[in-house]
C-alpha positions as semicolon CSV with decimal commas, in nm:
position;residue;x (nm);y (nm);z (nm)
1;M;0,749;-0,104;-2,064
2;R;0,658;-0,328;-1,774
3;R;0,742;-0,188;-1,432
4;G;0,494;-0,358;-1,198
5;A;0,411;-0,240;-0,850
6;D;0,543;-0,234;-0,497
7;K;0,308;-0,260;-0,202
8;Y;0,312;-0,308;0,172
9;D;0,053;-0,385;0,437
10;F;0,099;-0,409;0,812
11;A;-0,041;-0,295;1,145
12;V;0,125;-0,033;1,362
13;E;0,054;0,111;1,705
14;V;0,057;0,490;1,734
15;P;0,110;0,610;2,095
16;A;-0,107;0,867;2,272
17;A;-0,059;1,216;2,124
18;G;0,214;1,069;1,903
19;A;0,287;1,005;1,539
20;E;0,452;0,736;1,329
21;C;0,604;0,826;0,992
22;F;0,718;0,608;0,702
23;W;0,905;0,694;0,383
24;H;0,821;0,521;0,058
25;F;1,035;0,546;-0,255
26;A;0,839;0,613;-0,574
27;H;0,949;0,643;-0,935
28;Q;0,785;0,891;-1,170
29;S;0,455;0,817;-1,343
30;G;0,319;0,587;-1,076
31;N;-0,017;0,572;-0,903
32;F;0,045;0,605;-0,526
33;Y;-0,224;0,462;-0,300
34;L;-0,273;0,452;0,077
35;T;-0,553;0,279;0,266
36;Y;-0,580;0,280;0,645
37;L;-0,818;0,155;0,912
38;V;-0,810;0,214;1,289
39;Q;-0,847;-0,138;1,434
40;W;-0,869;-0,057;1,805
41;V;-0,788;0,202;2,070
42;T;-0,622;0,153;2,411
43;M;-0,652;0,295;2,760
44;M;-0,853;0,619;2,771
45;A;-0,861;0,685;2,396
46;N;-1,213;0,770;2,290
47;D;-1,157;0,911;1,941
48;H;-1,103;0,663;1,658
49;R;-0,996;0,930;1,409
50;L;-0,641;0,931;1,276
51;F;-0,467;1,234;1,123
52;V;-0,291;1,106;0,809
53;T;-0,064;1,313;0,585
54;V;0,140;1,237;0,274
55;N;0,420;1,474;0,171
56;S;0,607;1,483;-0,160
57;P;0,986;1,440;-0,177
58;Q;1,012;1,822;-0,168
59;G;0,808;1,835;0,155
60;V;0,488;1,965;-0,006
61;L;0,164;1,833;0,148
62;V;0,001;1,609;-0,115
63;A;-0,294;1,471;0,085
64;S;-0,435;1,474;0,438
65;E;-0,734;1,325;0,620
66;N;-0,862;1,306;0,977
67;Q;-1,082;0,992;0,978
68;A;-1,091;0,641;1,126
69;V;-1,096;0,482;0,779
70;G;-0,956;0,638;0,465
71;Q;-0,808;0,597;0,122
72;M;-0,581;0,832;-0,075
73;E;-0,464;0,809;-0,436
74;F;-0,253;1,038;-0,654
75;Q;-0,005;1,031;-0,941
76;T;0,365;1,051;-0,854
77;Q;0,563;1,308;-1,049
78;V;0,915;1,379;-1,163
79;T;1,104;1,539;-0,875
80;E;1,353;1,819;-0,936
81;T;1,663;1,863;-0,720
82;L;1,904;2,153;-0,677
83;I;2,215;2,067;-0,880
84;T;2,549;2,157;-0,718
85;D;2,778;1,913;-0,900
86;P;3,022;2,128;-1,111
87;G;3,012;1,883;-1,402
88;I;2,634;1,898;-1,427
89;V;2,634;2,278;-1,386
90;D;2,883;2,300;-1,679
91;A;2,659;2,071;-1,887
92;L;2,360;2,295;-1,814
93;S;2,551;2,605;-1,923
94;S;2,654;2,431;-2,247
95;G;2,301;2,387;-2,379
96;V;2,132;2,117;-2,170
97;T;1,806;2,279;-2,059
98;A;1,706;2,074;-1,753
99;V;1,808;1,790;-1,530
100;S;1,547;1,611;-1,321
101;L;1,555;1,301;-1,107
102;P;1,263;1,061;-1,174
103;A;1,228;0,936;-0,818
104;G;1,181;1,043;-0,459
105;F;1,077;0,949;-0,108
106;Y;0,716;1,025;-0,010
107;R;0,654;1,065;0,363
108;I;0,344;0,907;0,518
109;C;0,261;1,018;0,874
110;L;-0,006;0,872;1,101
111;G;-0,088;1,110;1,386
112;N;-0,283;1,022;1,700
113;H;-0,330;1,388;1,796
114;N;-0,698;1,338;1,883
115;N;-0,613;1,116;2,183
116;Q;-0,396;1,250;2,465
117;F;-0,423;0,943;2,693
118;G;-0,449;0,634;2,473
119;G;-0,286;0,469;2,176
120;I;-0,442;0,327;1,862
121;R;-0,362;0,036;1,635
122;V;-0,387;0,103;1,263
123;F;-0,386;-0,131;0,963
124;V;-0,198;0,035;0,675
125;N;-0,182;-0,070;0,310
126;F;0,019;0,144;0,067
127;G;0,231;0,131;-0,244
128;V;0,280;0,251;-0,598
129;I;0,142;0,089;-0,912
130;Y;0,342;0,170;-1,224
131;E;0,252;0,169;-1,591
132;G;0,253;-0,176;-1,744
133;S;0,131;-0,346;-1,427
134;E;-0,183;-0,451;-1,618
135;E;0,028;-0,731;-1,765
136;S;0,122;-0,859;-1,421
137;T;-0,246;-0,833;-1,319
138;R;-0,336;-1,049;-1,618
139;E;-0,069;-1,302;-1,518
140;A;-0,205;-1,307;-1,162
141;E;-0,559;-1,370;-1,292
142;E;-0,432;-1,660;-1,504
143;G;-0,249;-1,799;-1,201
144;E;-0,568;-1,768;-0,997
145;K;-0,758;-1,971;-1,261
146;V;-0,498;-2,248;-1,237
147;L;-0,515;-2,232;-0,858
148;N;-0,896;-2,252;-0,863
149;S;-0,892;-2,560;-1,086
150;T;-0,626;-2,721;-0,863
151;L;-0,828;-2,648;-0,549
152;A;-1,143;-2,780;-0,716
153;G;-0,958;-3,103;-0,796
154;I;-0,837;-3,134;-0,438
155;E;-1,188;-3,068;-0,310
156;V;-1,338;-3,345;-0,526
157;F;-1,064;-3,589;-0,423
158;V;-1,114;-3,519;-0,051
159;L;-1,493;-3,545;-0,082
160;V;-1,456;-3,885;-0,245
161;L;-1,234;-4,003;0,041
162;V;-1,438;-3,854;0,324
163;S;-1,814;-3,835;0,311
164;G;-1,993;-3,590;0,537
165;D;-2,101;-3,228;0,531
166;R;-1,863;-3,114;0,804
167;M;-1,555;-3,196;0,595
168;R;-1,706;-3,027;0,287
169;V;-1,766;-2,704;0,478
170;W;-1,410;-2,712;0,611
171;I;-1,264;-2,758;0,260
172;Q;-1,475;-2,466;0,131
173;A;-1,353;-2,245;0,417
174;V;-0,988;-2,334;0,349
175;K;-1,038;-2,259;-0,020
176;I;-1,192;-1,918;0,052
177;C;-0,924;-1,822;0,307
178;F;-0,645;-1,924;0,069
179;L;-0,790;-1,718;-0,217
180;C;-0,835;-1,417;0,015
181;S;-0,467;-1,429;0,103
182;L;-0,379;-1,394;-0,267
183;S;-0,585;-1,079;-0,323
184;G;-0,414;-0,745;-0,383
185;P;-0,447;-0,405;-0,210
186;L;-0,775;-0,279;-0,070
187;R;-0,964;-0,067;-0,315
């Protein structure tokens, strides 16, 4: 079964002595990952550490760190919910042994508790990779091969039109930057 992955990366500012929290929906049997990096601090902040926590859909602490740079990984699990629907309760009493919901919202919190007088800017990269995403990775690698051959053809064509080392260096830099933008999450 091919399920793929969902991922996000962005930068966020966390105010002095404050926190920013995000909720990320995850299905069961996924590999949750979170990578973060403090990019800069403002005003009178002198501590680059960031207090990062991840809580399960039930509110249980799954992971925590207090560092300037960090990475967390864990398997998502089936989440159980209290059933109050009368129809489901009747089904349970008639022989069905369990009902569980295969999804939930994980809470990611970035705390700037180490700095009382200055904010910090943090780059965050997180998501969930599900079973079967190896196929999409293979497809991406094949697409990258096609892209590389296309870029190589463009490079040769431009070099034929324009002679000179300065243009060659520029083409190489564009090629490298373009390939970097296609790469996946930090590992």
